[in-house]
C-alpha positions in Angstrom: 205.4 68.4 -40.3 206.8 69.8 -43.6 209.5 72.4 -43.3 208.0 74.7 -45.9 204.4 74.2 -45.1 202.9 73.7 -41.7 201.0 70.3 -41.6 199.3 69.3 -38.4 198.3 65.6 -38.2 195.2 65.0 -36.2 192.7 62.3 -35.2 189.2 62.5 -33.8 188.0 60.4 -30.9 184.2 60.6 -30.7 181.7 57.8 -30.1 178.9 59.4 -32.0 179.3 58.7 -35.8 177.5 61.9 -36.9 179.6 64.1 -34.6 182.8 62.4 -35.8 182.0 63.0 -39.5 180.6 66.4 -38.9 183.8 67.6 -37.1 186.1 66.2 -39.8 183.9 67.8 -42.5 184.4 71.2 -40.8 188.1 70.7 -40.4 188.6 70.0 -44.1 188.3 73.7 -44.6 191.8 74.1 -43.1 194.6 73.0 -45.5 197.2 72.7 -42.7 195.1 70.0 -40.9 195.6 66.4 -42.1 193.1 63.9 -40.7 194.8 60.6 -39.8 191.7 58.8 -38.7 188.4 58.9 -36.7 187.8 56.5 -33.8 184.9 55.7 -31.5 187.1 54.6 -28.6 190.5 55.3 -27.1 191.8 51.7 -27.5 191.7 51.9 -31.3 193.1 55.4 -31.3 196.0 54.4 -29.0 197.0 51.7 -31.5 197.2 54.1 -34.4 199.1 56.6 -32.3 201.7 54.0 -31.6 202.4 53.6 -35.3 201.9 57.1 -36.6 203.1 60.5 -35.6 200.1 62.4 -34.4 200.2 66.1 -33.4 196.7 66.8 -32.3 193.7 65.0 -30.9 190.1 66.2 -30.9 188.9 64.3 -27.9 185.4 63.7 -26.6 185.1 63.3 -22.8 182.3 60.8 -22.5 183.5 57.7 -24.2 182.9 54.0 -23.6 185.2 52.1 -21.2 187.8 54.9 -20.8 186.9 58.6 -20.6 188.6 61.3 -22.6 190.0 62.8 -19.4 191.6 59.4 -18.4 193.0 59.0 -21.9 194.4 62.5 -21.9 196.5 61.9 -18.8 198.4 59.2 -20.7 199.0 61.1 -24.0 202.7 62.0 -24.4 203.4 65.7 -24.1 204.2 66.6 -27.7 200.6 65.6 -28.7 198.2 68.4 -28.1 194.5 68.0 -27.1 191.3 69.8 -27.8 188.4 68.5 -25.8 184.9 68.3 -27.4 182.0 67.7 -25.1 178.4 68.7 -24.4 179.2 69.3 -20.7 180.7 72.6 -19.6 181.6 71.6 -16.0 184.7 69.7 -17.2 186.5 72.8 -18.5 188.6 73.3 -15.3 189.9 69.8 -15.3 190.7 70.1 -19.1 192.9 73.1 -18.5 194.6 71.3 -15.6 195.6 68.8 -18.3 197.0 71.6 -20.4 194.5 71.1 -23.2 194.8 73.7 -26.0 191.1 74.3 -26.0 187.7 73.1 -24.9 184.8 73.1 -27.4 181.2 72.7 -26.4 178.8 70.7 -28.6 177.2 71.5 -30.9 180.4 73.1 -32.1 179.9 76.4 -33.9 182.1 77.1 -36.9 183.3 80.5 -35.6 184.3 78.9 -32.3 186.1 76.1 -34.1 188.0 78.6 -36.2 189.3 80.2 -33.0 190.4 76.8 -31.7 192.2 76.0 -35.0 193.9 79.5 -35.0 195.2 78.6 -31.5 196.5 75.3 -32.8 198.3 76.9 -35.7 199.9 79.5 -33.5 201.0 76.9 -31.1 202.7 74.7 -33.7 204.3 77.7 -35.5 205.9 78.8 -32.3 206.9 75.4 -30.9 208.0 73.3 -33.8 211.8 73.5 -34.1 214.2 72.2 -36.6 215.0 69.1 -34.6 211.3 68.1 -34.6 211.3 68.1 -38.4 212.5 65.0 -40.3 214.6 66.1 -43.2 213.3 65.1 -46.6 215.5 62.3 -47.9 215.5 59.3 -50.2 217.5 57.0 -47.9 218.3 56.2 -44.3 221.1 54.5 -42.4 220.4 51.7 -39.9 222.8 49.9 -37.6 223.0 46.1 -37.9 225.9 43.7 -37.3 228.0 46.6 -35.9 227.8 48.4 -39.3 225.7 51.3 -40.6 223.8 50.2 -43.7 222.5 52.7 -46.2 219.0 51.8 -47.4 217.2 53.5 -50.2 213.6 54.1 -49.0 212.1 52.8 -52.2 214.0 49.5 -51.7 212.3 48.9 -48.3 209.3 46.7 -48.8 208.1 46.1 -45.3 209.3 46.0 -41.7 208.4 43.2 -39.3 208.3 43.5 -35.5 210.2 40.9 -33.5 210.0 41.9 -29.8 212.8 44.4 -29.2 214.0 44.0 -32.8 212.7 44.7 -36.3 213.4 42.8 -39.5 213.7 45.2 -42.4 212.8 43.4 -45.6 214.2 45.1 -48.7 214.2 44.0 -52.4 217.7 42.6 -52.0 218.3 41.7 -48.4 217.0 41.5 -44.8 218.4 43.4 -41.9 217.8 42.7 -38.2 217.9 46.0 -36.2 217.8 46.5 -32.4 214.8 48.8 -32.3 211.1 48.3 -31.7 208.6 48.9 -34.4 207.1 52.0 -32.9 210.5 53.8 -32.7 211.5 53.0 -36.3 208.0 53.9 -37.6 208.1 57.3 -36.0 211.5 58.0 -37.7 210.5 57.0 -41.2 208.9 59.5 -43.5 205.1 59.3 -42.9 204.4 60.0 -46.6 205.9 56.7 -47.6 205.3 54.3 -44.7 202.2 53.2 -42.8 201.5 50.6 -40.1 199.0 47.9 -41.1 198.8 46.0 -37.8 200.7 45.7 -34.6 203.6 43.8 -36.2 204.1 45.3 -39.7 204.9 48.6 -41.3 204.7 48.7 -45.1 206.1 51.0 -47.8 203.1 52.5 -49.6 205.0 52.5 -52.8 205.5 48.8 -52.8 201.9 47.6 -51.9 200.7 45.1 -54.5 197.1 44.7 -53.3 194.7 45.5 -50.4 191.4 43.9 -49.5 189.2 44.0 -46.4 191.5 41.7 -44.4 195.0 41.5 -46.1 197.8 43.6 -47.5 200.2 42.1 -50.0 203.7 43.4 -50.5 206.4 41.5 -52.5 204.1 38.5 -52.6 203.8 38.3 -48.9 200.3 38.6 -47.3 200.0 40.3 -43.9 196.8 40.8 -41.9 195.2 44.3 -42.1 194.3 45.3 -38.5 190.8 46.7 -38.1 192.0 49.8 -36.2 194.6 50.5 -39.0 192.4 49.9 -42.0 190.8 53.3 -42.2 194.2 55.1 -42.1 195.6 52.9 -44.8 192.7 53.4 -47.1 192.8 57.1 -46.6 196.5 57.1 -47.5 195.9 55.3 -50.8 192.6 57.0 -51.6 194.2 59.8 -53.8 195.8 57.2 -56.0 192.6 55.1 -56.3 190.6 55.1 -59.6 186.9 54.4 -59.0 184.0 53.8 -61.3 
């Protein structure tokens, strides 16, 4: 979240394509909400949540394989949930899970506005300075018993290696005792994005993207299906189309 402007990163988990797109279309009216992806099942959503900081989930209850209620029980506390469903009898259970709100389908615009107002009030009251990553052009990482300063623009990509990550920069490689989820959550989300389970890339250093591969510094890495939509969304504003 930006310090000067409240930005709430959210995802939508909904198995009906029209409902997914319709909800996101309505939410585009709110400048403080930033959609990080739409998913038809919890498995794909969970993968993106491991690689990106997410503040809010609009969560359908009736989903394939794993219900929204089951998924909500495993969502870490900082992430807030708004349930969306056509069934009113789940409302009590949703509040027992500390959901911010419970929206009945079809979702009316005025009712959605009340829910969004509640979200904004929550984050304005609960986001503290320690939750905010300071804007910076560099980081320090510990490797070989030293702290190394790395300019963000110099980082090309980061590779997962079990409990370690290899940071590939334009001039060197550093092995850091940290898993990829942890380092990804601490990097500025505006510059870095996860492209599969094993790689995080610097958006500023991407050379090419196609349906299956991302190339950075001449190195091709697979583009995971559940990460593709988020990556394309991140580069969309810099894309020139016919």
